[in-house]
C-alpha positions in Angstrom: 4.2 2.8 30.2 7.2 0.9 28.0 4.4 -2.1 27.4 2.0 0.2 26.0 4.4 2.3 23.9 5.6 -0.9 22.3 2.2 -2.2 21.7 0.9 0.8 20.2 4.2 0.7 17.7 3.4 -2.6 16.8 -0.3 -2.0 16.0 0.8 1.1 14.0 3.2 -1.0 11.9 0.6 -3.6 11.5 -2.2 -1.2 10.4 0.3 0.7 7.9 1.9 -2.5 6.5 -1.9 -3.6 5.3 -2.0 -0.1 3.3 1.1 -0.6 1.5 0.6 -2.2 -1.8 3.1 -4.9 -2.6 3.3 -6.2 -6.1 2.6 -10.0 -6.2 4.4 -10.3 -9.6 8.3 -9.7 -9.1 10.6 -9.1 -12.1 11.6 -12.3 -13.5 13.8 -13.7 -16.4 12.1 -15.9 -18.7 13.6 -18.2 -21.5 12.2 -19.7 -24.7 8.9 -21.3 -23.5 5.3 -21.4 -22.9 3.9 -19.7 -19.8 0.4 -19.7 -18.3 0.4 -16.3 -16.6 -2.1 -17.8 -13.7 1.3 -19.5 -12.5 3.0 -16.3 -12.6 0.7 -14.7 -9.7 0.0 -11.4 -12.0 -2.3 -8.8 -10.9 -5.5 -9.0 -13.2 -5.8 -5.8 -15.5 -2.3 -4.3 -14.5 0.2 -3.0 -16.7 3.5 -4.9 -17.2 6.5 -4.2 -19.5 8.9 -6.6 -21.1 12.4 -6.2 -22.1 15.0 -8.4 -24.0 18.3 -8.2 -21.6 20.2 -10.7 -23.8 23.2 -8.8 -25.5 23.3 -10.8 -28.5 20.0 -12.6 -29.3 16.4 -11.3 -30.2 13.4 -12.5 -28.9 9.8 -13.1 -30.4 7.1 -12.7 -27.7 3.6 -13.6 -28.6 0.5 -13.4 -26.1 -2.6 -15.4 -26.4 -6.0 -15.0 -24.6 -8.0 -17.9 -23.3 -9.3 -19.0 -26.5 -6.0 -19.1 -28.1 -6.2 -16.0 -30.2 -2.9 -14.3 -30.4 -3.7 -10.8 -28.9 -0.1 -9.2 -29.1 3.2 -10.2 -30.5 6.7 -8.1 -30.2 9.8 -8.7 -31.7 12.6 -7.9 -28.9 16.0 -7.3 -30.4 19.0 -7.5 -28.1 19.4 -5.3 -25.3 15.9 -4.1 -26.2 13.7 -1.2 -24.2 11.0 -1.5 -22.5 7.7 -2.3 -24.2 4.3 -2.1 -22.8 1.9 -5.2 -22.5 -1.9 -4.7 -22.8 -3.4 -5.3 -19.5 -3.1 -9.1 -18.7 -5.2 -11.7 -17.3 -4.5 -14.7 -15.4 -6.1 -17.3 -18.3 -3.6 -15.6 -20.9 -0.4 -17.5 -22.1 2.7 -15.9 -23.2 5.1 -17.7 -25.5 8.5 -16.7 -25.8 10.6 -17.9 -28.8 14.3 -17.3 -29.5 17.7 -17.6 -27.6 17.4 -14.3 -25.8 15.9 -13.7 -22.0 13.5 -11.4 -21.3 12.2 -9.8 -18.2 8.5 -9.0 -17.3 8.0 -6.2 -14.9 
């Protein structure tokens, strides 16, 4: 009886864990540079936000599509609020310019 109960609990845990959506893109800080979104494990068409966490330095962010066309840009002042990004695709590139640090979540 105990073995059956243990096996049933394990089966329930496995089944429930397959239904829980775990985001593949964890919030990470980024400094000045060019980043290919396919390397960041983004979920296509998902909505993300960007925020400058630097207390002293502003940041300029530009988002480019696969044809190198700029599709979004945002100036982020020091300790900025969250700004919404357009739905991202793995083929996009994001450019961060400035001495600040940003979080994309």
